[in-house]
N, CA, C and O atoms as a GROMACS GRO file, in nm:
protein
  444
    1MET      N    1   0.084  -0.120   0.003
    1MET     CA    2   0.004  -0.005   0.006
    1MET      C    3   0.085   0.125   0.003
    1MET      O    4   0.056   0.221  -0.069
    2ARG      N    5   0.185   0.121   0.083
    2ARG     CA    6   0.281   0.241   0.084
    2ARG      C    7   0.350   0.256  -0.044
    2ARG      O    8   0.373   0.371  -0.082
    3THR      N    9   0.388   0.158  -0.115
    3THR     CA   10   0.455   0.164  -0.242
    3THR      C   11   0.366   0.233  -0.343
    3THR      O   12   0.411   0.323  -0.414
    4GLY      N   13   0.236   0.192  -0.349
    4GLY     CA   14   0.140   0.252  -0.442
    4GLY      C   15   0.124   0.402  -0.411
    4GLY      O   16   0.123   0.483  -0.503
    5TYR      N   17   0.112   0.439  -0.290
    5TYR     CA   18   0.099   0.581  -0.246
    5TYR      C   19   0.222   0.661  -0.286
    5TYR      O   20   0.210   0.773  -0.336
    6PHE      N   21   0.354   0.599  -0.263
    6PHE     CA   22   0.470   0.657  -0.293
    6PHE      C   23   0.477   0.684  -0.444
    6PHE      O   24   0.512   0.796  -0.482
    7TYR      N   25   0.445   0.586  -0.535
    7TYR     CA   26   0.454   0.601  -0.672
    7TYR      C   27   0.348   0.705  -0.728
    7TYR      O   28   0.371   0.771  -0.829
    8SER      N   29   0.238   0.715  -0.658
    8SER     CA   30   0.136   0.817  -0.698
    8SER      C   31   0.194   0.956  -0.667
    8SER      O   32   0.180   1.046  -0.750
    9LEU      N   33   0.258   0.977  -0.556
    9LEU     CA   34   0.320   1.104  -0.529
    9LEU      C   35   0.431   1.144  -0.626
    9LEU      O   36   0.442   1.261  -0.664
   10ILE      N   37   0.517   1.041  -0.669
   10ILE     CA   38   0.621   1.060  -0.759
   10ILE      C   39   0.557   1.102  -0.894
   10ILE      O   40   0.596   1.198  -0.959
   11PHE      N   41   0.462   1.025  -0.929
   11PHE     CA   42   0.398   1.060  -1.058
   11PHE      C   43   0.338   1.205  -1.072
   11PHE      O   44   0.353   1.277  -1.170
   12ALA      N   45   0.270   1.236  -0.961
   12ALA     CA   46   0.217   1.371  -0.941
   12ALA      C   47   0.333   1.476  -0.949
   12ALA      O   48   0.318   1.580  -1.013
   13LEU      N   49   0.445   1.447  -0.885
   13LEU     CA   50   0.553   1.535  -0.888
   13LEU      C   51   0.611   1.559  -1.033
   13LEU      O   52   0.630   1.672  -1.077
   14PHE      N   53   0.635   1.450  -1.100
   14PHE     CA   54   0.687   1.461  -1.232
   14PHE      C   55   0.590   1.522  -1.329
   14PHE      O   56   0.632   1.593  -1.420
   15THR      N   57   0.464   1.497  -1.315
   15THR     CA   58   0.370   1.552  -1.396
   15THR      C   59   0.358   1.710  -1.380
   15THR      O   60   0.344   1.784  -1.478
   16SER      N   61   0.365   1.754  -1.253
   16SER     CA   62   0.376   1.900  -1.232
   16SER      C   63   0.491   1.959  -1.285
   16SER      O   64   0.487   2.065  -1.346
   17VAL      N   65   0.599   1.893  -1.263
   17VAL     CA   66   0.727   1.955  -1.326
   17VAL      C   67   0.722   1.961  -1.477
   17VAL      O   68   0.765   2.062  -1.532
   18SER      N   69   0.674   1.861  -1.546
   18SER     CA   70   0.673   1.864  -1.687
   18SER      C   71   0.578   1.963  -1.738
   18SER      O   72   0.606   2.025  -1.840
   19ILE      N   73   0.464   1.984  -1.674
   19ILE     CA   74   0.370   2.079  -1.708
   19ILE      C   75   0.422   2.224  -1.691
   19ILE      O   76   0.402   2.314  -1.772
   20ALA      N   77   0.493   2.236  -1.575
   20ALA     CA   78   0.553   2.368  -1.549
   20ALA      C   79   0.657   2.399  -1.650
   20ALA      O   80   0.668   2.515  -1.690
   21ALA      N   81   0.738   2.298  -1.699
   21ALA     CA   82   0.842   2.322  -1.798
   21ALA      C   83   0.790   2.360  -1.933
   21ALA      O   84   0.849   2.442  -2.003
   22VAL      N   85   0.673   2.297  -1.971
   22VAL     CA   86   0.606   2.324  -2.096
   22VAL      C   87   0.544   2.460  -2.094
   22VAL      O   88   0.552   2.534  -2.192
   23ALA      N   89   0.485   2.491  -1.992
   23ALA     CA   90   0.407   2.627  -1.977
   23ALA      C   91   0.498   2.747  -1.947
   23ALA      O   92   0.454   2.862  -1.959
   24ALA      N   93   0.622   2.722  -1.908
   24ALA     CA   94   0.708   2.834  -1.876
   24ALA      C   95   0.746   2.909  -2.007
   24ALA      O   96   0.762   2.848  -2.112
   25PRO      N   97   0.759   3.035  -1.997
   25PRO     CA   98   0.792   3.119  -2.113
   25PRO      C   99   0.937   3.094  -2.145
   25PRO      O  100   1.023   3.083  -2.057
   26ALA      N  101   0.960   3.085  -2.277
   26ALA     CA  102   1.104   3.054  -2.327
   26ALA      C  103   1.185   3.182  -2.300
   26ALA      O  104   1.140   3.296  -2.313
   27THR      N  105   1.301   3.152  -2.263
   27THR     CA  106   1.394   3.259  -2.239
   27THR      C  107   1.443   3.316  -2.381
   27THR      O  108   1.486   3.241  -2.470
   28PRO      N  109   1.433   3.444  -2.393
   28PRO     CA  110   1.468   3.501  -2.530
   28PRO      C  111   1.626   3.486  -2.557
   28PRO      O  112   1.709   3.510  -2.470
   29THR      N  113   1.659   3.446  -2.682
   29THR     CA  114   1.785   3.432  -2.714
   29THR      C  115   1.848   3.570  -2.756
   29THR      O  116   1.777   3.669  -2.774
   30GLU      N  117   1.971   3.570  -2.769
   30GLU     CA  118   2.039   3.702  -2.796
   30GLU      C  119   1.993   3.760  -2.933
   30GLU      O  120   1.992   3.882  -2.948
   31SER      N  121   1.958   3.685  -3.023
   31SER     CA  122   1.924   3.732  -3.153
   31SER      C  123   1.778   3.796  -3.159
   31SER      O  124   1.743   3.871  -3.250
   32LEU      N  125   1.696   3.760  -3.053
   32LEU     CA  126   1.573   3.804  -3.049
   32LEU      C  127   1.553   3.942  -2.971
   32LEU      O  128   1.445   4.002  -2.968
   33LYS      N  129   1.658   3.981  -2.916
   33LYS     CA  130   1.659   4.106  -2.837
   33LYS      C  131   1.648   4.220  -2.926
   33LYS      O  132   1.703   4.219  -3.036
   34ALA      N  133   1.573   4.328  -2.879
   34ALA     CA  134   1.556   4.446  -2.966
   34ALA      C  135   1.699   4.527  -2.962
   34ALA      O  136   1.771   4.532  -2.862
   35PRO      N  137   1.725   4.585  -3.077
   35PRO     CA  138   1.844   4.668  -3.080
   35PRO      C  139   1.823   4.803  -2.994
   35PRO      O  140   1.714   4.856  -2.976
   36HIS      N  141   1.935   4.844  -2.949
   36HIS     CA  142   1.934   4.976  -2.868
   36HIS      C  143   1.896   5.099  -2.954
   36HIS      O  144   1.828   5.188  -2.904
   37SER      N  145   1.932   5.104  -3.069
   37SER     CA  146   1.900   5.211  -3.158
   37SER      C  147   1.834   5.154  -3.290
   37SER      O  148   1.872   5.048  -3.338
   38ILE      N  149   1.744   5.222  -3.341
   38ILE     CA  150   1.682   5.180  -3.473
   38ILE      C  151   1.701   5.294  -3.568
   38ILE      O  152   1.674   5.411  -3.544
   39GLU      N  153   1.750   5.247  -3.678
   39GLU     CA  154   1.768   5.345  -3.798
   39GLU      C  155   1.632   5.354  -3.874
   39GLU      O  156   1.574   5.251  -3.907
   40VAL      N  157   1.585   5.471  -3.898
   40VAL     CA  158   1.462   5.491  -3.962
   40VAL      C  159   1.503   5.561  -4.096
   40VAL      O  160   1.572   5.662  -4.104
   41SER      N  161   1.453   5.493  -4.196
   41SER     CA  162   1.480   5.562  -4.335
   41SER      C  163   1.344   5.573  -4.399
   41SER      O  164   1.256   5.488  -4.389
   42ALA      N  165   1.337   5.683  -4.464
   42ALA     CA  166   1.203   5.712  -4.533
   42ALA      C  167   1.190   5.612  -4.650
   42ALA      O  168   1.284   5.586  -4.725
   43ALA      N  169   1.072   5.561  -4.660
   43ALA     CA  170   1.039   5.464  -4.775
   43ALA      C  171   1.041   5.550  -4.902
   43ALA      O  172   0.984   5.658  -4.909
   44PRO      N  173   1.112   5.493  -5.003
   44PRO     CA  174   1.117   5.564  -5.126
   44PRO      C  175   0.980   5.573  -5.181
   44PRO      O  176   0.905   5.475  -5.184
   45GLU      N  177   0.944   5.694  -5.227
   45GLU     CA  178   0.823   5.718  -5.287
   45GLU      C  179   0.822   5.675  -5.431
   45GLU      O  180   0.914   5.707  -5.506
   46HIS      N  181   0.719   5.604  -5.474
   46HIS     CA  182   0.723   5.568  -5.614
   46HIS      C  183   0.675   5.698  -5.697
   46HIS      O  184   0.580   5.770  -5.668
   47ALA      N  185   0.763   5.712  -5.806
   47ALA     CA  186   0.734   5.824  -5.881
   47ALA      C  187   0.607   5.810  -5.962
   47ALA      O  188   0.575   5.702  -6.011
   48LYS      N  189   0.535   5.920  -5.977
   48LYS     CA  190   0.405   5.919  -6.038
   48LYS      C  191   0.422   5.889  -6.194
   48LYS      O  192   0.525   5.923  -6.253
   49LEU      N  193   0.326   5.830  -6.253
   49LEU     CA  194   0.326   5.802  -6.390
   49LEU      C  195   0.274   5.916  -6.473
   49LEU      O  196   0.161   5.961  -6.451
   50ASP      N  197   0.351   5.963  -6.564
   50ASP     CA  198   0.309   6.077  -6.650
   50ASP      C  199   0.225   6.022  -6.766
   50ASP      O  200   0.271   5.938  -6.844
   51LEU      N  201   0.103   6.068  -6.774
   51LEU     CA  202   0.011   6.021  -6.873
   51LEU      C  203   0.059   6.056  -7.018
   51LEU      O  204   0.031   5.984  -7.114
   52ASN      N  205   0.132   6.172  -7.027
   52ASN     CA  206   0.181   6.216  -7.161
   52ASN      C  207   0.304   6.153  -7.202
   52ASN      O  208   0.338   6.167  -7.319
   53ASP      N  209   0.376   6.085  -7.122
   53ASP     CA  210   0.503   6.027  -7.154
   53ASP      C  211   0.496   5.869  -7.161
   53ASP      O  212   0.570   5.806  -7.238
   54ALA      N  213   0.411   5.813  -7.085
   54ALA     CA  214   0.409   5.655  -7.071
   54ALA      C  215   0.365   5.589  -7.195
   54ALA      O  216   0.272   5.633  -7.262
   55ASP      N  217   0.434   5.478  -7.226
   55ASP     CA  218   0.394   5.395  -7.340
   55ASP      C  219   0.289   5.294  -7.286
   55ASP      O  220   0.263   5.281  -7.166
   56ALA      N  221   0.230   5.226  -7.386
   56ALA     CA  222   0.119   5.133  -7.353
   56ALA      C  223   0.165   5.028  -7.254
   56ALA      O  224   0.095   4.998  -7.157
   57ALA      N  225   0.283   4.972  -7.278
   57ALA     CA  226   0.330   4.858  -7.190
   57ALA      C  227   0.351   4.911  -7.044
   57ALA      O  228   0.320   4.838  -6.949
   58THR      N  229   0.400   5.030  -7.025
   58THR     CA  230   0.406   5.087  -6.891
   58THR      C  231   0.271   5.112  -6.830
   58THR      O  232   0.246   5.077  -6.714
   59LEU      N  233   0.184   5.172  -6.906
   59LEU     CA  234   0.045   5.201  -6.859
   59LEU      C  235  -0.020   5.068  -6.815
   59LEU      O  236  -0.083   5.058  -6.710
   60GLN      N  237  -0.002   4.969  -6.897
   60GLN     CA  238  -0.063   4.838  -6.860
   60GLN      C  239  -0.003   4.766  -6.736
   60GLN      O  240  -0.072   4.692  -6.666
   61LYS      N  241   0.125   4.790  -6.714
   61LYS     CA  242   0.194   4.727  -6.603
   61LYS      C  243   0.166   4.806  -6.468
   61LYS      O  244   0.152   4.745  -6.362
   62GLU      N  245   0.160   4.941  -6.475
   62GLU     CA  246   0.150   5.027  -6.359
   62GLU      C  247   0.007   5.057  -6.310
   62GLU      O  248  -0.019   5.085  -6.192
   63LEU      N  249  -0.081   5.049  -6.405
   63LEU     CA  250  -0.221   5.102  -6.370
   63LEU      C  251  -0.316   4.967  -6.331
   63LEU      O  252  -0.314   4.863  -6.397
   64SER      N  253  -0.388   4.986  -6.227
   64SER     CA  254  -0.474   4.878  -6.187
   64SER      C  255  -0.603   4.889  -6.275
   64SER      O  256  -0.667   4.993  -6.286
   65GLY      N  257  -0.635   4.772  -6.337
   65GLY     CA  258  -0.762   4.763  -6.412
   65GLY      C  259  -0.744   4.795  -6.560
   65GLY      O  260  -0.840   4.794  -6.637
   66VAL      N  261  -0.619   4.822  -6.600
   66VAL     CA  262  -0.587   4.858  -6.725
   66VAL      C  263  -0.507   4.752  -6.797
   66VAL      O  264  -0.391   4.728  -6.763
   67GLY      N  265  -0.567   4.686  -6.897
   67GLY     CA  266  -0.504   4.578  -6.967
   67GLY      C  267  -0.441   4.639  -7.110
   67GLY      O  268  -0.425   4.759  -7.131
   68GLU      N  269  -0.413   4.544  -7.191
   68GLU     CA  270  -0.347   4.588  -7.317
   68GLU      C  271  -0.435   4.676  -7.398
   68GLU      O  272  -0.389   4.780  -7.446
   69ALA      N  273  -0.560   4.642  -7.417
   69ALA     CA  274  -0.646   4.718  -7.504
   69ALA      C  275  -0.668   4.864  -7.440
   69ALA      O  276  -0.658   4.964  -7.511
   70LYS      N  277  -0.694   4.870  -7.321
   70LYS     CA  278  -0.718   5.003  -7.259
   70LYS      C  279  -0.584   5.087  -7.258
   70LYS      O  280  -0.592   5.209  -7.272
   71ALA      N  281  -0.470   5.029  -7.243
   71ALA     CA  282  -0.337   5.098  -7.248
   71ALA      C  283  -0.323   5.152  -7.387
   71ALA      O  284  -0.292   5.270  -7.404
   72LYS      N  285  -0.347   5.066  -7.492
   72LYS     CA  286  -0.344   5.116  -7.630
   72LYS      C  287  -0.437   5.224  -7.660
   72LYS      O  288  -0.401   5.316  -7.734
   73ALA      N  289  -0.562   5.220  -7.604
   73ALA     CA  290  -0.659   5.324  -7.622
   73ALA      C  291  -0.615   5.451  -7.562
   73ALA      O  292  -0.643   5.558  -7.617
   74ILE      N  293  -0.548   5.447  -7.449
   74ILE     CA  294  -0.494   5.574  -7.391
   74ILE      C  295  -0.398   5.633  -7.489
   74ILE      O  296  -0.413   5.750  -7.524
   75VAL      N  297  -0.302   5.560  -7.535
   75VAL     CA  298  -0.196   5.612  -7.616
   75VAL      C  299  -0.255   5.658  -7.751
   75VAL      O  300  -0.208   5.757  -7.807
   76THR      N  301  -0.355   5.591  -7.804
   76THR     CA  302  -0.423   5.645  -7.931
   76THR      C  303  -0.488   5.761  -7.903
   76THR      O  304  -0.474   5.853  -7.983
   77TYR      N  305  -0.564   5.780  -7.792
   77TYR     CA  306  -0.633   5.903  -7.764
   77TYR      C  307  -0.532   6.028  -7.748
   77TYR      O  308  -0.559   6.140  -7.792
   78ARG      N  309  -0.421   5.998  -7.684
   78ARG     CA  310  -0.315   6.102  -7.672
   78ARG      C  311  -0.254   6.141  -7.803
   78ARG      O  312  -0.227   6.258  -7.827
   79GLU      N  313  -0.231   6.039  -7.892
   79GLU     CA  314  -0.185   6.076  -8.029
   79GLU      C  315  -0.285   6.150  -8.110
   79GLU      O  316  -0.250   6.240  -8.186
   80THR      N  317  -0.409   6.112  -8.096
   80THR     CA  318  -0.518   6.182  -8.183
   80THR      C  319  -0.552   6.326  -8.133
   80THR      O  320  -0.567   6.422  -8.209
   81ASN      N  321  -0.562   6.332  -7.987
   81ASN     CA  322  -0.608   6.460  -7.936
   81ASN      C  323  -0.503   6.553  -7.866
   81ASN      O  324  -0.533   6.656  -7.806
   82GLY      N  325  -0.389   6.510  -7.879
   82GLY     CA  326  -0.272   6.578  -7.810
   82GLY      C  327  -0.250   6.541  -7.668
   82GLY      O  328  -0.314   6.447  -7.620
   83PRO      N  329  -0.165   6.606  -7.598
   83PRO     CA  330  -0.132   6.560  -7.466
   83PRO      C  331  -0.248   6.588  -7.366
   83PRO      O  332  -0.326   6.681  -7.385
   84PHE      N  333  -0.256   6.506  -7.262
   84PHE     CA  334  -0.371   6.523  -7.168
   84PHE      C  335  -0.344   6.657  -7.087
   84PHE      O  336  -0.230   6.687  -7.049
   85ALA      N  337  -0.449   6.732  -7.064
   85ALA     CA  338  -0.439   6.856  -6.993
   85ALA      C  339  -0.458   6.832  -6.843
   85ALA      O  340  -0.408   6.908  -6.760
   86SER      N  341  -0.532   6.722  -6.809
   86SER     CA  342  -0.558   6.692  -6.673
   86SER      C  343  -0.583   6.541  -6.657
   86SER      O  344  -0.609   6.473  -6.756
   87ILE      N  345  -0.576   6.492  -6.542
   87ILE     CA  346  -0.589   6.346  -6.510
   87ILE      C  347  -0.743   6.311  -6.552
   87ILE      O  348  -0.772   6.205  -6.607
   88ASP      N  349  -0.831   6.405  -6.522
   88ASP     CA  350  -0.973   6.368  -6.536
   88ASP      C  351  -1.009   6.358  -6.685
   88ASP      O  352  -1.114   6.302  -6.716
   89GLU      N  353  -0.925   6.411  -6.783
   89GLU     CA  354  -0.943   6.396  -6.924
   89GLU      C  355  -0.933   6.249  -6.956
   89GLU      O  356  -0.980   6.212  -7.064
   90LEU      N  357  -0.881   6.164  -6.878
   90LEU     CA  358  -0.863   6.018  -6.904
   90LEU      C  359  -1.004   5.951  -6.910
   90LEU      O  360  -1.018   5.845  -6.971
   91LEU      N  361  -1.099   6.007  -6.852
   91LEU     CA  362  -1.247   5.962  -6.863
   91LEU      C  363  -1.293   5.963  -7.010
   91LEU      O  364  -1.381   5.884  -7.045
   92GLU      N  365  -1.239   6.049  -7.096
   92GLU     CA  366  -1.268   6.055  -7.231
   92GLU      C  367  -1.224   5.928  -7.314
   92GLU      O  368  -1.277   5.901  -7.423
   93VAL      N  369  -1.132   5.856  -7.261
   93VAL     CA  370  -1.077   5.739  -7.329
   93VAL      C  371  -1.182   5.627  -7.315
   93VAL      O  372  -1.228   5.599  -7.205
   94LYS      N  373  -1.218   5.564  -7.428
   94LYS     CA  374  -1.307   5.458  -7.431
   94LYS      C  375  -1.256   5.342  -7.345
   94LYS      O  376  -1.142   5.297  -7.361
   95GLY      N  377  -1.339   5.293  -7.254
   95GLY     CA  378  -1.306   5.175  -7.164
   95GLY      C  379  -1.254   5.230  -7.027
   95GLY      O  380  -1.240   5.148  -6.936
   96ILE      N  381  -1.227   5.354  -7.006
   96ILE     CA  382  -1.185   5.409  -6.884
   96ILE      C  383  -1.298   5.486  -6.819
   96ILE      O  384  -1.349   5.588  -6.867
   97GLY      N  385  -1.336   5.426  -6.697
   97GLY     CA  386  -1.449   5.484  -6.632
   97GLY      C  387  -1.400   5.547  -6.495
   97GLY      O  388  -1.283   5.545  -6.460
   98LYS      N  389  -1.498   5.602  -6.426
   98LYS     CA  390  -1.471   5.660  -6.297
   98LYS      C  391  -1.396   5.572  -6.198
   98LYS      O  392  -1.306   5.616  -6.127
   99ALA      N  393  -1.438   5.444  -6.196
   99ALA     CA  394  -1.386   5.355  -6.092
   99ALA      C  395  -1.237   5.329  -6.122
   99ALA      O  396  -1.154   5.326  -6.031
  100ILE      N  397  -1.205   5.309  -6.255
  100ILE     CA  398  -1.060   5.285  -6.283
  100ILE      C  399  -0.976   5.409  -6.262
  100ILE      O  400  -0.861   5.397  -6.221
  101LEU      N  401  -1.033   5.533  -6.289
  101LEU     CA  402  -0.964   5.658  -6.264
  101LEU      C  403  -0.939   5.669  -6.120
  101LEU      O  404  -0.827   5.701  -6.078
  102ASP      N  405  -1.043   5.645  -6.037
  102ASP     CA  406  -1.028   5.675  -5.894
  102ASP      C  407  -0.930   5.572  -5.835
  102ASP      O  408  -0.856   5.606  -5.743
  103ARG      N  409  -0.925   5.451  -5.883
  103ARG     CA  410  -0.830   5.355  -5.832
  103ARG      C  411  -0.681   5.393  -5.860
  103ARG      O  412  -0.591   5.355  -5.785
  104ASN      N  413  -0.659   5.465  -5.965
  104ASN     CA  414  -0.526   5.500  -6.013
  104ASN      C  415  -0.488   5.648  -5.999
  104ASN      O  416  -0.375   5.686  -6.031
  105ARG      N  417  -0.583   5.733  -5.948
  105ARG     CA  418  -0.555   5.874  -5.951
  105ARG      C  419  -0.424   5.908  -5.873
  105ARG      O  420  -0.350   5.998  -5.913
  106GLU      N  421  -0.395   5.836  -5.762
  106GLU     CA  422  -0.274   5.873  -5.689
  106GLU      C  423  -0.143   5.829  -5.764
  106GLU      O  424  -0.033   5.871  -5.728
  107LYS      N  425  -0.156   5.747  -5.866
  107LYS     CA  426  -0.036   5.706  -5.938
  107LYS      C  427  -0.007   5.792  -6.060
  107LYS      O  428   0.095   5.779  -6.127
  108LEU      N  429  -0.101   5.878  -6.082
  108LEU     CA  430  -0.097   5.943  -6.219
  108LEU      C  431  -0.057   6.098  -6.198
  108LEU      O  432  -0.083   6.156  -6.093
  109GLU      N  433   0.002   6.157  -6.300
  109GLU     CA  434   0.025   6.297  -6.316
  109GLU      C  435   0.030   6.336  -6.453
  109GLU      O  436   0.053   6.253  -6.541
  110VAL      N  437   0.009   6.472  -6.480
  110VAL     CA  438   0.017   6.528  -6.621
  110VAL      C  439   0.123   6.630  -6.609
  110VAL      O  440   0.120   6.715  -6.520
  111ASN      N  441   0.216   6.623  -6.696
  111ASN     CA  442   0.318   6.730  -6.712
  111ASN      C  443   0.303   6.798  -6.843
  111ASN      O  444   0.378   6.889  -6.874
   0.00000   0.00000   0.00000
């Protein structure tokens, strides 16, 4: 009887120790410590895309919702009607609607 009681106590002790070891927070290693000083560099701003200089491939790549046909339509409109006077003039291009213009307004400029 004493042996069974003794083994139960040992089992409880080992169980408690193993649970405590698993639940204990890991000690941070040297590589995880925060540096004493942090260098902050400004994120490079992406240059805006000029509607009057960009070719069809660049327009297609940089503008959201503009595929090959719409990019070619922008270039054709520019060649036919002259340079864009404002970004809003892009609405005159067939296939370019208000939603596409609003999505890309921050990426565009007219020089």
